[in-house]
N, C-alpha and C positions, 0 to 999 in steps of 0.2 A: 677411699670414698665408699660409703655404704652402697649395698647393691641397689637399694631403692632409688638413690640419687642417680646412679649410673643408668638405671632404667628410665628415669624421667628425662635425663639428657638425651638418651637414645630416641625416645618418643618425640621429643622436641625437634631433634634433627630430622627425623623421618617426616613429620607432619608440617614443619615450617615451609618447605618448598611447595607442598600441596596447597597450603593456605595462601601463599603468595600467588600461585598459579590461578587459584579460584578468584582471588581479588582482581587479577588482570582480566580474567574472562568477564567479570561482572562490570568492568569499567567501560564497556563498549569502545575498545580501542579503534582508532581510525586506521585505514589501510596504510601500508608502508609506501605505496606509490599511488599516483593519480594520473591515469593515462586516458583521458576522454577521447572518444572517436569524434573527430571534427573534420569538416570539409572547409575549403576556402570560402564558401558562401555563407557560413554561419559564424556566430560569435558566442562565447560562453561568459557568464558572469555569476559569481557566487555572492549571495546577499545574506546579511545578518539582520534578523528581526527580533526585537524583544517581545516576547509573548507574555501577556498578562495571564492567559489561560494556563500556561506552564510555569510561570514565574522564573523564566530563564531566557537567555538569548538562544535563538534557533537559526540554523543555517538552511538555506535552500539554494539550489542551482537553477539557473535559467539559460536556455539555449534559444537563440532567435536569429532571424535572418540578418546578415551583415549589413544589407542595404534595406532600410525601412521606407516604405512609401510615405510621402508627406501627408500629414493629416488623415491617416488611415489607421483604424483599429484592427488588430489581428485576433483571431480565435486563439484560445489557450487550452493546451492539453496538460493536465496534471498527471504526473507519473509517480506512483507509490512503490517503494521498494519492498522487498520481502524481509522476513525475520532473519536476524543476524547480519543484515546488510546496512546500507546507509544511503544518504542522499546522492552519493556519487555513482551508485551502481548502474543506473540506466545509461549514463553517459560512458561508463567504462566497459560495460559488458554487452551492450546491445547496439544495433544500428539505427536506433530511433532518431538519431541526429538528422537523417535525411528528411524526416517529417518537417523540420524547420525550414528546409529549402522550399517547401510548398507554401510558406507564409503562415506557419503556426508557431506560436510561442510555446516552448516546452518548459514546464516548471516541475522540479524534483525536490520535494520537501524531505526533511529528516523526520522519520517516524519512530526511531529506536525499535523497541519490541512491543509497541503499544496496541497493535491491531487498529490503530487510528480510531480509538474509542476512548470515551471519558471513563477512566478506571474507577471501579466501584470502591476500592479500598485505598486509593491514593488521590486525595483531593487536588494535588498539584499536577497530576497527569491527565489533563483534559485535552487529549489530542484531537478529538472530534471538534471541539470548540475552536482549537487552534487552526485547523484546516478550514472550517466553514465560516468562521467569523473574523479571523485575523489574516491568515495567509492570502486568501482571495482578495481581500481589501488592499493589502500591501502590494500585491502584484498589479492590481488595476490602478493603483496610485503611482507606481514607479515605472511601469512599462506601458506601451501603447496597446493595451489589452481591451478587447471588446467587453463591455459590461453586460451583465444579464445572462440568463440561462442559455440562450441560443448559442453563445460563443464560448461555452465551457464544456470540456469533456474530461473524464477522469478514468485512468487505466492503472492497473496494478498487477504485480506478480505475487503468487503465494499469499503471504500475509497482506500484501498490498492489494491483491485481487479481492480478498475478503473486504478490505477497507473500501475499495472502489465500488463494489456491488452494494455493500451495506449503506454507504453514504448516499448512493443514488436512490435507494429505496426509502431512506429516512428523510432525505432532502431533495425530493424530485424537482423543487423549484430552483435548484442551483445548477444542475447539469442537464445537458441535452443528450449526452452519450456516456455510457459507462462500459468498461471492459474488465473482465477478470481472466487472467492467464494462470491456469492452475490455482484458482482461488481456494483458500482453505476455509470453505464455507461452513464446515461442521465444527469448527473450533469451540464456539460457545457451548455446544451440546455434547461434546465428547465425554463419555462416562469415565468414572474413576478407574484408574489402573495402577496397581501397586508398582508395576514396572516403570510407570511414568509419573511418579508421585510429584517430582519437581515441576514437571509440566502442568500437572493438575493445579498445583499451588499458584503458579504464575497465571494460569487462565482464570482461576477463581478470584485472584486479586484484581483482574480486569473486569470480569463478567459477573462477579458477585456470587452469592450462594447458588448451589445447584438448583436449577429450575426456578430460580427467583425472578423478580421483575426485571432486573438489569439484564440478565441472560436473555429473557424473552424479548426484550426491546432491542436487542442487538443480534438476534439470530436470523440470518437471511432466509432460512427455510420457513420460519414462522412469519417474517415480515412479508414474504411473497404471498401469504394467504390473505393479507389485509390491505396491501398497497393497491392503489388505483392503477390498473393497467393503462388507462388513458392518459395519466399524468406522469408515469414513470419514464425515465430516459430510455432510449434504445439500448439494449444490453447485448454485448458481444461476449461470449463465453467459450473458453477452450480448456481442454484438459487432456493430458497424456494417458494412453491406455495402460501404461505400466505404473501409474501412480496410485497410491493409496487413497487419493482424493477423488478418484473417478466415480465411486458410488454416490458420494454426496453431490457431485456435480450433475450426475445423471438424474438424481432425484430432484434437484433444483430446476434443471431444464424441463423436466416433465411437469413440474408445478407451474412454471412460466407458460408452457404450452396450454395446459389445462385452463388457466385463467385468462388467456388471451393477451399476454404481454407481447410487445414487439421485440424480438430477439433473434439471435442466431447462435448455434452451438456447434463447435468443432471438436472432434477427437482425432487423434493420430497416434501412431506408435512413438513413444518417447517417454522420457523421465522428467523429474522435477529439476530442471536446470536451464541455464541461459541458452544452451544450444537449441532446445525445443522452443523456448519463448521467442527466440530470434526467428525461428522458422515460421512462426505465426504472424510476423509483422506484415508481410505482403497482404494477407487476408484482412488483418486489422486495418491496414492503410486503405484497402478497397472499401471496407465498411465505413470508415471515417469519411471517405470521399463522397459516399452516398448519403450519409445521415448527418454530417457535421461540416460547417455550422448548420444548425437547424433552421429551417424556414418556418417561422412562427408569425 
């Protein structure tokens, strides 16, 4: 066999596993197990919804009280997962199930790696439209959910925290309460870095050209300059002191304070993980009890 042929075969053998691995990573594989935290007083249901905004079937998870009061509508808490996660994360890794025992319906949609935004370069990835126009309507059709702004809250971690805060600023008529736990608020405006060129390409596919209109319209730090503080939902913000996201969250909180938004901001020692996010649930629960459902 000629030396060139042997070289080609060797290269093929070396790179084929890498290509297969990359293909697996890009297919958003589901977890090997699903072990939701449930108590005897709540039930879980997974729902499939065909989305016109996304041109595909989408799953979402619902946790609600096992015993429902007759003829009574319950407030709904939408829970957005972080990047690399899926709609099962909140039920598998957090203790948020106890919120359902208080008479709140928990809804956990699939967001893939979308930042819950209508992607600039992918017309079939209109995740903001999916959440705001289709998911809410489907939940209120299939479950005893309170209709209207006063009975809806939205909470997210990391990428989901970005989504919750941004959707609250862009759609203040839809939610009465929004919370970001370690929200990645600076993602639209992160500058180019050769070390993170793949990340840059992913973000530009979602947020469009650098400093372009789509980026500006989806940047919470800019949206907070123009949003009406009197109409914006109450905002709960938290970030770990060891996180790279702390500076952006400090800047955002300062802007909220400067413009007179109703909000609270928590920092504590901790990293970007479920251990920290779980530690904030008691404070989040107390804030929800005070501000949600909203009295309007």
